[in-house]
N, C-alpha and C positions, 0 to 999 in steps of 0.2 A: 432494531439492532443494526449495527453496520459491520461487525466482525463476523468472520466465519468461525466454525468450531475449532480449527487449529489455532487461530489468533487468540480466541477466548482462553484456550488451554495454556498458550504461552504467557498470557497475562496472569493467569493464577499462579504460575510457577516462577514468575519474574521477581528479582530482588528489587526492581524499581518499576513497578507497573505503571505509574503516571508518565514516566518517560517513555516507556515502551508504547503506551497508548498514544503519546504524541507522535511517535514514529509512524504507527499504524494509520493513524487518522490523517496525518499530513500526507503520507504516501498515497493513500486512497483518494484523497481530495485532489491532489496533483494529478494523478492518473485519470480520475474522473473528468476533471476539467480539460485535460489535453485530449481526451477521446471525443469531446464535444458531442455527446450523445444524450441530449436532454431526456429522452424516453426512459433511460435507465432508472430515474428516480432513486429515492433512498435505498430501495432494495438492490439497486445497481452496485452499491458499495460492496455487498456480499459476493457479487459476481467478479469483482476485481480481485484475483487471486495473485498475491505477491509472495513469492518464495523468499522470505526473510532469512538472513543468516541465523544460525542456531545460537551463536554467541552474541549477546547484545552489545558487546563492545565493538563488535565488527560493524555495527550500524552506521556510525559516524564515518562519513566519507564513502560509504557503500554506493556501488553502481550496479544496478539491477535491470534486467530486461524481462519482458512478458508478452503475452498475448491475451487480448480480450476475446473471449468467445461468447456466442449467443447461447441461449437456453438449450439448443440442440447440439452444441459442441462445435458449430461452424465458427471459422475464424473471422473476426470483424476488423480488429487493427492490432498492430504491434506497438509497443511502447518501451521507452527507456526512462529510468528513473534514477536520480542521484540525490544524495543527502548532504547537508552541511550542518554541523552543530556548532553554534557560536553562543557563549554566555548563557548556557541552559535553554537556548532557543533552537528548536529543530526546523530546518528549512528543507522542503522537498521540492525538487524540480522535475517535471516530467515532459516528454515530448512523445507525440504518437505519430505514426506514419502508416 
């Protein structure tokens, strides 16, 4: 599984779960790749905590920031994420620093 419990709950309550999953997955993949931490593995997707807007309509064009922490809570890297939705396609772009 790649989603954390909060994201799984959001999918259960979503009017459009497939679209929300596209946002979740594209966001996690973009952040994962920008972090360039191959040791994270598939379980690393759960460690990427993204505070998505509560309203799904706010996702298109959203700009989010966050911090990747290790298992002990120590800071690893900060990242910035933005979305673009075009013709039912979700595009996520992330940079980490």
